[in-house]
C-alpha positions in Angstrom: 282.4 272.4 122.9 281.8 269.4 125.2 283.1 266.0 124.3 280.6 263.4 125.5 281.7 260.5 127.5 280.3 256.9 127.4 277.8 257.7 130.2 276.4 260.6 128.2 276.0 258.4 125.1 274.3 255.7 127.1 271.9 258.2 128.7 270.9 259.5 125.3 270.4 255.9 124.0 268.3 254.9 127.0 266.1 258.0 126.8 265.7 257.5 123.0 265.0 253.8 123.5 262.3 254.4 126.1 260.5 257.1 124.0 260.8 254.9 120.8 259.2 251.9 122.5 256.4 254.0 124.0 255.6 255.7 120.7 255.9 252.4 118.8 253.4 250.7 121.2 251.0 253.6 120.9 251.2 253.3 117.1 250.7 249.5 117.2 247.7 249.7 119.5 245.9 252.4 117.7 246.9 251.2 114.3 245.3 247.8 115.0 241.8 249.2 115.4 242.4 251.4 112.4 243.5 248.5 110.2 240.8 246.2 111.5 238.3 248.7 110.1 240.1 248.6 106.8 240.5 244.9 106.4 237.6 243.6 108.5 239.8 240.7 109.6 241.5 240.8 113.0 244.4 238.5 112.0 245.3 240.5 108.9 245.1 243.8 110.7 247.3 242.4 113.5 249.9 241.1 111.0 250.1 244.4 109.2 250.3 246.3 112.5 253.2 244.1 113.6 255.0 244.7 110.3 254.5 248.4 110.5 255.6 248.3 114.2 258.8 246.5 113.4 259.6 248.9 110.6 258.9 251.9 112.8 261.1 250.5 115.6 264.0 249.6 113.3 264.1 253.0 111.6 263.6 254.9 114.8 266.3 252.9 116.7 268.7 253.2 113.8 268.3 256.9 113.7 268.6 257.2 117.4 271.9 255.2 117.3 273.2 257.6 114.6 272.1 260.8 116.3 273.6 259.7 119.7 277.1 260.2 118.2 276.4 262.9 115.6 277.2 266.5 116.5 275.6 268.8 113.9 275.4 271.7 116.4 278.2 272.8 118.7 276.9 272.9 122.3 278.6 273.6 125.5 277.9 271.4 128.5 276.7 267.8 128.9 273.1 268.9 129.7 272.8 270.9 126.5 274.3 268.0 124.5 271.8 265.6 126.0 268.8 267.9 125.5 269.9 268.7 121.9 270.3 265.1 120.9 267.1 263.9 122.7 265.3 266.8 120.9 266.6 265.5 117.6 265.3 262.0 118.5 261.9 263.4 119.5 261.6 265.5 116.3 262.5 262.5 114.2 260.0 260.3 116.1 257.3 262.9 115.5 258.0 263.0 111.8 258.1 259.2 111.6 254.8 259.0 113.5 253.1 261.4 111.1 254.4 259.3 108.1 253.0 256.1 109.6 249.6 257.8 110.2 249.6 259.1 106.6 250.3 255.6 105.4 247.5 254.1 107.5 245.1 256.8 106.3 246.0 256.0 102.7 245.5 252.3 103.2 242.1 253.0 104.7 241.1 255.4 102.0 242.2 253.0 99.2 240.2 250.2 100.9 237.1 252.4 101.1 237.5 253.5 97.5 237.6 249.9 96.4 234.4 249.2 98.5 232.6 252.1 96.9 233.7 251.0 93.4 232.6 247.4 94.1 229.2 248.8 95.3 228.8 250.8 92.2 229.7 247.9 89.9 227.2 245.7 91.7 224.3 248.1 91.1 224.3 249.7 94.5 224.2 246.4 96.5 226.6 246.3 99.4 229.6 244.0 98.8 230.0 241.1 101.2 232.1 242.0 104.3 235.7 241.1 104.0 235.8 239.0 107.1 233.2 236.6 105.9 230.5 237.5 108.4 226.9 237.7 107.2 225.6 241.2 108.1 222.1 240.8 106.8 219.5 241.5 109.5 216.6 239.2 109.9 213.5 241.0 111.0 211.1 238.8 112.8 207.5 239.8 112.8 205.5 239.6 115.9 201.9 238.4 116.3 199.5 240.3 114.1 
């Protein structure tokens, strides 16, 4: 069994940090459009995206810090140790990514269900958009 040195720990942390930041940025960028669709307000969507991004980064980086020193599987060699731990980080990030996507989907589904319920209560009329914009179309008639 290999005893990792400081350089090995730091390499695992650097790899995990880079992957975590990349995945977090992807989630934040794609989540913004997703939440804008839900809330209809860019500022609200951006705020929620940032909050979700901070949560994602904190959980992922905390787990990465723990797994960089944890040895659940006995491995021989520094390369196997790095691959095993980075694999654990990637597996966790994948699971966390799916959890965030499920949360976003639930938020969107709940918002759409509220819109449908409001539409049904109003007798089939469309509820006003959440961002305050007037979406009624004005049709101008041309010369007869």
